[in-house]
N, CA, C and O atoms as a GROMACS GRO file, in nm:
protein
  432
    1MET      N    1  -3.842   0.888  -2.894
    1MET     CA    2  -3.883   0.776  -2.990
    1MET      C    3  -4.018   0.827  -3.076
    1MET      O    4  -4.028   0.809  -3.198
    2LYS      N    5  -4.107   0.885  -3.005
    2LYS     CA    6  -4.231   0.926  -3.066
    2LYS      C    7  -4.209   1.045  -3.151
    2LYS      O    8  -4.282   1.055  -3.250
    3VAL      N    9  -4.125   1.134  -3.128
    3VAL     CA   10  -4.084   1.247  -3.202
    3VAL      C   11  -4.028   1.218  -3.317
    3VAL      O   12  -4.069   1.280  -3.415
    4ILE      N   13  -3.918   1.114  -3.337
    4ILE     CA   14  -3.846   1.097  -3.454
    4ILE      C   15  -3.949   1.011  -3.556
    4ILE      O   16  -3.959   1.028  -3.678
    5LYS      N   17  -4.033   0.900  -3.463
    5LYS     CA   18  -4.129   0.836  -3.548
    5LYS      C   19  -4.235   0.938  -3.629
    5LYS      O   20  -4.280   0.915  -3.741
    6TYR      N   21  -4.262   1.045  -3.555
    6TYR     CA   22  -4.338   1.147  -3.620
    6TYR      C   23  -4.285   1.209  -3.723
    6TYR      O   24  -4.348   1.231  -3.827
    7LEU      N   25  -4.150   1.246  -3.701
    7LEU     CA   26  -4.070   1.351  -3.800
    7LEU      C   27  -4.060   1.243  -3.931
    7LEU      O   28  -4.074   1.281  -4.047
    8LEU      N   29  -4.037   1.117  -3.898
    8LEU     CA   30  -4.026   1.023  -4.021
    8LEU      C   31  -4.151   1.013  -4.114
    8LEU      O   32  -4.155   1.019  -4.237
    9ILE      N   33  -4.251   0.997  -4.027
    9ILE     CA   34  -4.393   0.993  -4.103
    9ILE      C   35  -4.420   1.115  -4.178
    9ILE      O   36  -4.470   1.111  -4.290
   10GLY      N   37  -4.384   1.236  -4.110
   10GLY     CA   38  -4.418   1.345  -4.158
   10GLY      C   39  -4.332   1.369  -4.286
   10GLY      O   40  -4.390   1.426  -4.379
   11SER      N   41  -4.204   1.335  -4.304
   11SER     CA   42  -4.124   1.352  -4.386
   11SER      C   43  -4.174   1.254  -4.512
   11SER      O   44  -4.172   1.304  -4.624
   12LEU      N   45  -4.212   1.133  -4.499
   12LEU     CA   46  -4.266   1.054  -4.591
   12LEU      C   47  -4.376   1.104  -4.664
   12LEU      O   48  -4.394   1.087  -4.785
   13PHE      N   49  -4.468   1.180  -4.567
   13PHE     CA   50  -4.590   1.247  -4.607
   13PHE      C   51  -4.543   1.350  -4.719
   13PHE      O   52  -4.587   1.349  -4.834
   14LEU      N   53  -4.456   1.431  -4.675
   14LEU     CA   54  -4.407   1.549  -4.752
   14LEU      C   55  -4.357   1.496  -4.907
   14LEU      O   56  -4.385   1.551  -5.014
   15VAL      N   57  -4.280   1.381  -4.887
   15VAL     CA   58  -4.233   1.344  -5.024
   15VAL      C   59  -4.345   1.277  -5.100
   15VAL      O   60  -4.343   1.283  -5.223
   16ALA      N   61  -4.433   1.219  -5.043
   16ALA     CA   62  -4.553   1.170  -5.122
   16ALA      C   63  -4.638   1.278  -5.169
   16ALA      O   64  -4.696   1.268  -5.277
   17THR      N   65  -4.649   1.382  -5.093
   17THR     CA   66  -4.733   1.499  -5.124
   17THR      C   67  -4.665   1.567  -5.239
   17THR      O   68  -4.731   1.598  -5.338
   18ALA      N   69  -4.565   1.586  -5.233
   18ALA     CA   70  -4.448   1.666  -5.313
   18ALA      C   71  -4.476   1.587  -5.451
   18ALA      O   72  -4.511   1.649  -5.551
   19CYS      N   73  -4.459   1.446  -5.450
   19CYS     CA   74  -4.450   1.370  -5.585
   19CYS      C   75  -4.604   1.392  -5.639
   19CYS      O   76  -4.622   1.430  -5.754
   20SER      N   77  -4.704   1.367  -5.558
   20SER     CA   78  -4.834   1.376  -5.624
   20SER      C   79  -4.879   1.509  -5.684
   20SER      O   80  -4.966   1.525  -5.770
   21ASN      N   81  -4.788   1.617  -5.612
   21ASN     CA   82  -4.844   1.780  -5.645
   21ASN      C   83  -4.735   1.818  -5.751
   21ASN      O   84  -4.710   1.939  -5.757
   22GLY      N   85  -4.669   1.736  -5.833
   22GLY     CA   86  -4.565   1.778  -5.929
   22GLY      C   87  -4.428   1.858  -5.880
   22GLY      O   88  -4.360   1.929  -5.955
   23ALA      N   89  -4.403   1.837  -5.761
   23ALA     CA   90  -4.293   1.883  -5.707
   23ALA      C   91  -4.172   1.864  -5.791
   23ALA      O   92  -4.160   1.776  -5.876
   24THR      N   93  -4.072   1.964  -5.758
   24THR     CA   94  -3.965   1.977  -5.840
   24THR      C   95  -3.863   1.866  -5.796
   24THR      O   96  -3.881   1.820  -5.683
   25GLU      N   97  -3.754   1.814  -5.874
   25GLU     CA   98  -3.677   1.736  -5.840
   25GLU      C   99  -3.598   1.788  -5.695
   25GLU      O  100  -3.578   1.723  -5.592
   26GLU      N  101  -3.571   1.890  -5.717
   26GLU     CA  102  -3.495   1.977  -5.589
   26GLU      C  103  -3.577   1.952  -5.477
   26GLU      O  104  -3.527   1.891  -5.383
   27GLN      N  105  -3.707   1.993  -5.471
   27GLN     CA  106  -3.808   1.975  -5.348
   27GLN      C  107  -3.783   1.818  -5.289
   27GLN      O  108  -3.742   1.793  -5.176
   28ILE      N  109  -3.814   1.730  -5.382
   28ILE     CA  110  -3.791   1.572  -5.355
   28ILE      C  111  -3.647   1.541  -5.284
   28ILE      O  112  -3.631   1.474  -5.181
   29GLU      N  113  -3.553   1.600  -5.357
   29GLU     CA  114  -3.406   1.565  -5.296
   29GLU      C  115  -3.405   1.628  -5.169
   29GLU      O  116  -3.339   1.564  -5.086
   30VAL      N  117  -3.455   1.729  -5.130
   30VAL     CA  118  -3.440   1.805  -4.996
   30VAL      C  119  -3.503   1.710  -4.880
   30VAL      O  120  -3.448   1.671  -4.777
   31ALA      N  121  -3.635   1.684  -4.928
   31ALA     CA  122  -3.728   1.588  -4.849
   31ALA      C  123  -3.630   1.462  -4.810
   31ALA      O  124  -3.597   1.427  -4.696
   32ASP      N  125  -3.592   1.398  -4.943
   32ASP     CA  126  -3.513   1.272  -4.901
   32ASP      C  127  -3.409   1.302  -4.819
   32ASP      O  128  -3.394   1.235  -4.716
   33ALA      N  129  -3.328   1.400  -4.849
   33ALA     CA  130  -3.202   1.420  -4.765
   33ALA      C  131  -3.224   1.453  -4.605
   33ALA      O  132  -3.133   1.430  -4.525
   34GLU      N  133  -3.342   1.504  -4.566
   34GLU     CA  134  -3.407   1.545  -4.452
   34GLU      C  135  -3.435   1.395  -4.374
   34GLU      O  136  -3.391   1.366  -4.263
   35LYS      N  137  -3.512   1.315  -4.454
   35LYS     CA  138  -3.536   1.188  -4.413
   35LYS      C  139  -3.426   1.108  -4.375
   35LYS      O  140  -3.425   1.047  -4.268
   36THR      N  141  -3.322   1.105  -4.469
   36THR     CA  142  -3.199   1.031  -4.444
   36THR      C  143  -3.133   1.078  -4.299
   36THR      O  144  -3.111   1.009  -4.199
   37ALA      N  145  -3.106   1.228  -4.322
   37ALA     CA  146  -3.046   1.272  -4.181
   37ALA      C  147  -3.115   1.223  -4.049
   37ALA      O  148  -3.050   1.178  -3.955
   38MET      N  149  -3.246   1.235  -4.048
   38MET     CA  150  -3.331   1.188  -3.944
   38MET      C  151  -3.294   1.053  -3.901
   38MET      O  152  -3.284   1.032  -3.780
   39GLN      N  153  -3.273   0.956  -3.989
   39GLN     CA  154  -3.243   0.832  -3.986
   39GLN      C  155  -3.100   0.801  -3.919
   39GLN      O  156  -3.082   0.721  -3.827
   40LEU      N  157  -3.006   0.874  -3.980
   40LEU     CA  158  -2.877   0.877  -3.938
   40LEU      C  159  -2.891   0.907  -3.785
   40LEU      O  160  -2.835   0.837  -3.700
   41TYR      N  161  -2.974   1.019  -3.754
   41TYR     CA  162  -2.966   1.064  -3.601
   41TYR      C  163  -3.037   0.957  -3.517
   41TYR      O  164  -2.996   0.923  -3.406
   42GLN      N  165  -3.130   0.913  -3.569
   42GLN     CA  166  -3.204   0.788  -3.486
   42GLN      C  167  -3.096   0.675  -3.459
   42GLN      O  168  -3.071   0.624  -3.349
   43ASN      N  169  -3.044   0.652  -3.564
   43ASN     CA  170  -2.938   0.514  -3.549
   43ASN      C  171  -2.806   0.568  -3.483
   43ASN      O  172  -2.749   0.482  -3.417
   44ASN      N  173  -2.749   0.679  -3.485
   44ASN     CA  174  -2.628   0.704  -3.409
   44ASN      C  175  -2.636   0.808  -3.301
   44ASN      O  176  -2.539   0.825  -3.228
   45CYS      N  177  -2.737   0.873  -3.286
   45CYS     CA  178  -2.726   0.989  -3.212
   45CYS      C  179  -2.803   0.993  -3.076
   45CYS      O  180  -2.765   1.033  -2.966
   46MET      N  181  -2.942   0.930  -3.123
   46MET     CA  182  -3.063   0.956  -3.033
   46MET      C  183  -3.032   0.906  -2.903
   46MET      O  184  -3.080   0.970  -2.810
   47SER      N  185  -2.953   0.793  -2.872
   47SER     CA  186  -2.922   0.724  -2.742
   47SER      C  187  -2.875   0.839  -2.653
   47SER      O  188  -2.916   0.856  -2.538
   48CYS      N  189  -2.781   0.921  -2.716
   48CYS     CA  190  -2.705   1.016  -2.626
   48CYS      C  191  -2.780   1.157  -2.626
   48CYS      O  192  -2.792   1.219  -2.521
   49HIS      N  193  -2.828   1.203  -2.738
   49HIS     CA  194  -2.888   1.330  -2.765
   49HIS      C  195  -3.042   1.354  -2.758
   49HIS      O  196  -3.097   1.461  -2.783
   50GLY      N  197  -3.106   1.231  -2.716
   50GLY     CA  198  -3.251   1.241  -2.707
   50GLY      C  199  -3.338   1.205  -2.837
   50GLY      O  200  -3.307   1.235  -2.952
   51ASN      N  201  -3.433   1.147  -2.804
   51ASN     CA  202  -3.519   1.134  -2.923
   51ASN      C  203  -3.581   1.277  -2.985
   51ASN      O  204  -3.630   1.278  -3.098
   52ASP      N  205  -3.576   1.365  -2.924
   52ASP     CA  206  -3.632   1.492  -2.950
   52ASP      C  207  -3.534   1.605  -2.955
   52ASP      O  208  -3.567   1.724  -2.962
   53LEU      N  209  -3.395   1.553  -2.948
   53LEU     CA  210  -3.271   1.652  -2.948
   53LEU      C  211  -3.254   1.726  -2.830
   53LEU      O  212  -3.171   1.817  -2.822
   54SER      N  213  -3.342   1.686  -2.719
   54SER     CA  214  -3.344   1.758  -2.603
   54SER      C  215  -3.197   1.735  -2.492
   54SER      O  216  -3.161   1.809  -2.400
   55GLY      N  217  -3.134   1.609  -2.538
   55GLY     CA  218  -3.014   1.581  -2.466
   55GLY      C  219  -3.059   1.475  -2.370
   55GLY      O  220  -3.176   1.455  -2.336
   56ARG      N  221  -2.944   1.404  -2.329
   56ARG     CA  222  -2.958   1.294  -2.224
   56ARG      C  223  -2.807   1.294  -2.166
   56ARG      O  224  -2.762   1.384  -2.097
   57VAL      N  225  -2.740   1.181  -2.205
   57VAL     CA  226  -2.600   1.166  -2.189
   57VAL      C  227  -2.518   1.317  -2.246
   57VAL      O  228  -2.448   1.386  -2.172
   58GLY      N  229  -2.537   1.338  -2.348
   58GLY     CA  230  -2.507   1.429  -2.441
   58GLY      C  231  -2.587   1.552  -2.443
   58GLY      O  232  -2.706   1.549  -2.413
   59PRO      N  233  -2.519   1.670  -2.482
   59PRO     CA  234  -2.599   1.815  -2.480
   59PRO      C  235  -2.707   1.788  -2.569
   59PRO      O  236  -2.702   1.702  -2.656
   60GLY      N  237  -2.833   1.884  -2.540
   60GLY     CA  238  -2.933   1.911  -2.641
   60GLY      C  239  -2.877   1.971  -2.758
   60GLY      O  240  -2.774   2.038  -2.760
   61LEU      N  241  -2.962   1.937  -2.877
   61LEU     CA  242  -2.924   1.980  -2.992
   61LEU      C  243  -3.033   2.064  -3.073
   61LEU      O  244  -3.020   2.100  -3.189
   62GLN      N  245  -3.131   2.085  -2.999
   62GLN     CA  246  -3.248   2.158  -3.050
   62GLN      C  247  -3.226   2.297  -3.108
   62GLN      O  248  -3.299   2.349  -3.192
   63GLN      N  249  -3.122   2.351  -3.058
   63GLN     CA  250  -3.072   2.487  -3.115
   63GLN      C  251  -2.924   2.483  -3.153
   63GLN      O  252  -2.856   2.586  -3.150
   64VAL      N  253  -2.879   2.374  -3.187
   64VAL     CA  254  -2.737   2.373  -3.217
   64VAL      C  255  -2.698   2.444  -3.331
   64VAL      O  256  -2.583   2.491  -3.332
   65GLY      N  257  -2.777   2.464  -3.438
   65GLY     CA  258  -2.743   2.549  -3.564
   65GLY      C  259  -2.734   2.698  -3.502
   65GLY      O  260  -2.664   2.773  -3.570
   66SER      N  261  -2.780   2.741  -3.410
   66SER     CA  262  -2.739   2.879  -3.381
   66SER      C  263  -2.632   2.901  -3.306
   66SER      O  264  -2.601   3.018  -3.283
   67LYS      N  265  -2.554   2.794  -3.254
   67LYS     CA  266  -2.440   2.789  -3.193
   67LYS      C  267  -2.311   2.744  -3.273
   67LYS      O  268  -2.203   2.800  -3.261
   68MET      N  269  -2.333   2.644  -3.351
   68MET     CA  270  -2.226   2.597  -3.441
   68MET      C  271  -2.265   2.613  -3.603
   68MET      O  272  -2.378   2.611  -3.652
   69THR      N  273  -2.142   2.627  -3.667
   69THR     CA  274  -2.173   2.624  -3.802
   69THR      C  275  -2.179   2.469  -3.865
   69THR      O  276  -2.157   2.376  -3.788
   70GLU      N  277  -2.207   2.444  -3.991
   70GLU     CA  278  -2.215   2.310  -4.035
   70GLU      C  279  -2.085   2.262  -4.046
   70GLU      O  280  -2.074   2.140  -4.042
   71GLU      N  281  -1.982   2.330  -4.059
   71GLU     CA  282  -1.846   2.297  -4.070
   71GLU      C  283  -1.788   2.266  -3.919
   71GLU      O  284  -1.708   2.174  -3.908
   72LYS      N  285  -1.820   2.325  -3.826
   72LYS     CA  286  -1.794   2.271  -3.703
   72LYS      C  287  -1.838   2.157  -3.640
   72LYS      O  288  -1.772   2.089  -3.562
   73LEU      N  289  -2.000   2.129  -3.692
   73LEU     CA  290  -2.064   2.006  -3.662
   73LEU      C  291  -1.985   1.913  -3.741
   73LEU      O  292  -1.932   1.831  -3.667
   74ILE      N  293  -1.961   1.897  -3.847
   74ILE     CA  294  -1.889   1.808  -3.938
   74ILE      C  295  -1.740   1.771  -3.867
   74ILE      O  296  -1.698   1.655  -3.870
   75GLU      N  297  -1.684   1.855  -3.819
   75GLU     CA  298  -1.563   1.834  -3.748
   75GLU      C  299  -1.605   1.747  -3.604
   75GLU      O  300  -1.543   1.648  -3.565
   76ILE      N  301  -1.685   1.790  -3.556
   76ILE     CA  302  -1.717   1.726  -3.420
   76ILE      C  303  -1.772   1.574  -3.427
   76ILE      O  304  -1.724   1.483  -3.360
   77ILE      N  305  -1.877   1.562  -3.513
   77ILE     CA  306  -1.907   1.451  -3.565
   77ILE      C  307  -1.808   1.328  -3.619
   77ILE      O  308  -1.816   1.208  -3.596
   78THR      N  309  -1.717   1.401  -3.696
   78THR     CA  310  -1.593   1.316  -3.750
   78THR      C  311  -1.488   1.291  -3.638
   78THR      O  312  -1.439   1.178  -3.637
   79VAL      N  313  -1.452   1.364  -3.557
   79VAL     CA  314  -1.343   1.324  -3.474
   79VAL      C  315  -1.396   1.330  -3.328
   79VAL      O  316  -1.317   1.296  -3.240
   80GLY      N  317  -1.511   1.366  -3.295
   80GLY     CA  318  -1.552   1.364  -3.155
   80GLY      C  319  -1.507   1.482  -3.076
   80GLY      O  320  -1.421   1.562  -3.114
   81SER      N  321  -1.575   1.487  -2.960
   81SER     CA  322  -1.550   1.636  -2.884
   81SER      C  323  -1.588   1.602  -2.720
   81SER      O  324  -1.689   1.536  -2.695
   82ASN      N  325  -1.525   1.638  -2.643
   82ASN     CA  326  -1.588   1.634  -2.500
   82ASN      C  327  -1.643   1.499  -2.452
   82ASN      O  328  -1.745   1.495  -2.383
   83GLY      N  329  -1.573   1.385  -2.490
   83GLY     CA  330  -1.626   1.272  -2.421
   83GLY      C  331  -1.725   1.181  -2.546
   83GLY      O  332  -1.766   1.066  -2.537
   84MET      N  333  -1.743   1.279  -2.659
   84MET     CA  334  -1.837   1.222  -2.769
   84MET      C  335  -1.741   1.138  -2.865
   84MET      O  336  -1.643   1.192  -2.915
   85PRO      N  337  -1.766   1.029  -2.885
   85PRO     CA  338  -1.674   0.957  -2.979
   85PRO      C  339  -1.703   1.011  -3.131
   85PRO      O  340  -1.809   1.055  -3.175
   86GLY      N  341  -1.570   0.994  -3.202
   86GLY     CA  342  -1.572   1.039  -3.346
   86GLY      C  343  -1.664   0.916  -3.430
   86GLY      O  344  -1.672   0.799  -3.393
   87TYR      N  345  -1.720   0.964  -3.529
   87TYR     CA  346  -1.780   0.871  -3.631
   87TYR      C  347  -1.720   0.856  -3.737
   87TYR      O  348  -1.787   0.795  -3.820
   88GLU      N  349  -1.594   0.895  -3.777
   88GLU     CA  350  -1.516   0.883  -3.894
   88GLU      C  351  -1.518   0.742  -3.945
   88GLU      O  352  -1.512   0.718  -4.065
   89ASN      N  353  -1.528   0.645  -3.846
   89ASN     CA  354  -1.508   0.495  -3.899
   89ASN      C  355  -1.660   0.435  -3.889
   89ASN      O  356  -1.674   0.314  -3.906
   90VAL      N  357  -1.777   0.516  -3.862
   90VAL     CA  358  -1.890   0.450  -3.877
   90VAL      C  359  -1.970   0.510  -3.981
   90VAL      O  360  -2.037   0.441  -4.058
   91LEU      N  361  -1.967   0.634  -3.987
   91LEU     CA  362  -2.039   0.688  -4.092
   91LEU      C  363  -1.938   0.741  -4.221
   91LEU      O  364  -1.816   0.759  -4.207
   92SER      N  365  -2.010   0.762  -4.345
   92SER     CA  366  -1.923   0.791  -4.465
   92SER      C  367  -1.922   0.954  -4.434
   92SER      O  368  -1.994   1.012  -4.353
   93ILE      N  369  -1.843   1.001  -4.502
   93ILE     CA  370  -1.823   1.134  -4.524
   93ILE      C  371  -1.945   1.185  -4.562
   93ILE      O  372  -1.996   1.270  -4.489
   94GLU      N  373  -2.013   1.143  -4.683
   94GLU     CA  374  -2.146   1.203  -4.710
   94GLU      C  375  -2.265   1.214  -4.599
   94GLU      O  376  -2.345   1.307  -4.585
   95GLU      N  377  -2.256   1.092  -4.522
   95GLU     CA  378  -2.369   1.084  -4.445
   95GLU      C  379  -2.319   1.176  -4.292
   95GLU      O  380  -2.401   1.206  -4.206
   96ILE      N  381  -2.193   1.205  -4.286
   96ILE     CA  382  -2.173   1.326  -4.175
   96ILE      C  383  -2.217   1.430  -4.227
   96ILE      O  384  -2.286   1.501  -4.155
   97GLY      N  385  -2.196   1.467  -4.348
   97GLY     CA  386  -2.241   1.603  -4.415
   97GLY      C  387  -2.368   1.612  -4.410
   97GLY      O  388  -2.416   1.717  -4.366
   98GLN      N  389  -2.452   1.512  -4.451
   98GLN     CA  390  -2.580   1.528  -4.428
   98GLN      C  391  -2.655   1.535  -4.284
   98GLN      O  392  -2.764   1.591  -4.269
   99LEU      N  393  -2.595   1.482  -4.199
   99LEU     CA  394  -2.625   1.499  -4.054
   99LEU      C  395  -2.598   1.643  -4.014
   99LEU      O  396  -2.679   1.717  -3.959
  100ALA      N  397  -2.462   1.676  -4.051
  100ALA     CA  398  -2.430   1.806  -3.993
  100ALA      C  399  -2.528   1.926  -4.058
  100ALA      O  400  -2.568   2.025  -3.997
  101LYS      N  401  -2.553   1.898  -4.177
  101LYS     CA  402  -2.629   2.004  -4.258
  101LYS      C  403  -2.763   2.014  -4.183
  101LYS      O  404  -2.813   2.122  -4.149
  102TRP      N  405  -2.829   1.868  -4.156
  102TRP     CA  406  -2.951   1.884  -4.083
  102TRP      C  407  -2.948   1.970  -3.953
  102TRP      O  408  -3.023   2.066  -3.930
  103LEU      N  409  -2.856   1.924  -3.879
  103LEU     CA  410  -2.822   1.964  -3.758
  103LEU      C  411  -2.818   2.134  -3.754
  103LEU      O  412  -2.883   2.204  -3.676
  104SER      N  413  -2.732   2.177  -3.849
  104SER     CA  414  -2.700   2.311  -3.866
  104SER      C  415  -2.835   2.394  -3.876
  104SER      O  416  -2.836   2.514  -3.852
  105GLU      N  417  -2.942   2.326  -3.910
  105GLU     CA  418  -3.070   2.397  -3.960
  105GLU      C  419  -3.147   2.415  -3.818
  105GLU      O  420  -3.248   2.484  -3.810
  106LYS      N  421  -3.093   2.351  -3.713
  106LYS     CA  422  -3.173   2.365  -3.581
  106LYS      C  423  -3.153   2.489  -3.524
  106LYS      O  424  -3.050   2.507  -3.459
  107LYS      N  425  -3.235   2.579  -3.536
  107LYS     CA  426  -3.229   2.720  -3.459
  107LYS      C  427  -3.340   2.752  -3.387
  107LYS      O  428  -3.367   2.871  -3.374
  108GLU      N  429  -3.422   2.655  -3.330
  108GLU     CA  430  -3.544   2.725  -3.264
  108GLU      C  431  -3.532   2.848  -3.167
  108GLU      O  432  -3.633   2.899  -3.118
   0.00000   0.00000   0.00000
């Protein structure tokens, strides 16, 4: 929980800093998209995949972008896989895409 809290605070700081430093619209949109994806993760994924993406009931996602493409993540989030339920009736197509994009960037 602390990690997500710090990530959200950090994202808000980045957005505020970007706005005060004359950031481009694109930079602000990227920061907003990351914040949205983290909120989606917190609300829908954290209970199984852990507050720091390290895994709990579900597998760890800290390096998922090294193992799966954004398209594969969209598929898994949408229809589910290996005991994970699908979220096609919970999240919009846009939200699934935002979450998959964010996860695909996790390549520690």
